[in-house]
N, C-alpha and C positions, 0 to 999 in steps of 0.2 A: 452493614452486612445485609445481603439480600435474603429475603424470605422465599420460601417455595412459591408462594402466591405471586410475588413480584417476578420471579423467573417465568412462571406460566404466562403472566400478562405480557412480558417481553416477547416470548415466543409466539404469542398470538399476533402481536403488532408487526413483527418482521419475520418472514419465513426464511428457512435455510436456503432454498433456491434463489431467493432475492439477494441474499448476502453473497452466495457463490457467484451470482452474475456480477455483482459489484467487484468482487475479488478479481474475476477475469478481466474486467475493464481496467482495474488498477494494474494488473500484470502486463497488459498491453502497453499502458502508459509507461510502465517501468522499463520495458524493453526499448521503447522509443527513446526514453531518457538516457539509457545506457549507450545506445547507438549515438545519440547527440554528443555525449561526453567524449566518446572515442573519436568522433569526427572532429570535434574541437581540438582535442589533444594532437591529432595528426596534422591539423591545419596550422598549428603554431610553427613559427619559424623565427627562433631567437636571433639568427644571423641577420635577418631583415627587420628585426624589431616587431614582429607580429606575434602578439600574445592575446589570449582569450581568457585571462584569469577570472574576470567578473562573470562571464558566461559559464565557465567551467564550475565556478563556485556555486552559482545559482542552480545549475543542472545537478550538481552533487547534492545540494540541499533538497531539490525536488525528488531525487532518487531516494534519499533517506525518508522523506515524508511519505512517499508511496510505499516503501517497505513497511513503515509503521502502520499505514492504513490497511495493508494486506494482513499483517500480523494481528492487528486489532480485530479485524473481521473474522479471521480464523479462530481467534480466542472466543469471540461472540458465539460462533457456531458450536464450539466445544461446550460453552456454558449452557446453551440451549439444549444440546444433546444430554448433558448431565442432568439438567432440570427435568427433562421429559423421561429419562430412564429411571429416575428415582421415585416415580409415582407409584 
């Protein structure tokens, strides 16, 4: 369990604007990843034996990773805000 002092230290080390900048970067990557998945899905042609299963799987895995990164950082911002408003 985190103490108030640990929360204060965490907020001094990483600022909310820095975290928001990272979130924006991850969101851009996420959009590119979604576009890549759609492109791969549209490029498949079962009649000609053209499949991109591995690439689609890896892209979907990346998409999930990016979503977790974004959520994690949003939660970190919330923890910092809660820590600083309770002073």
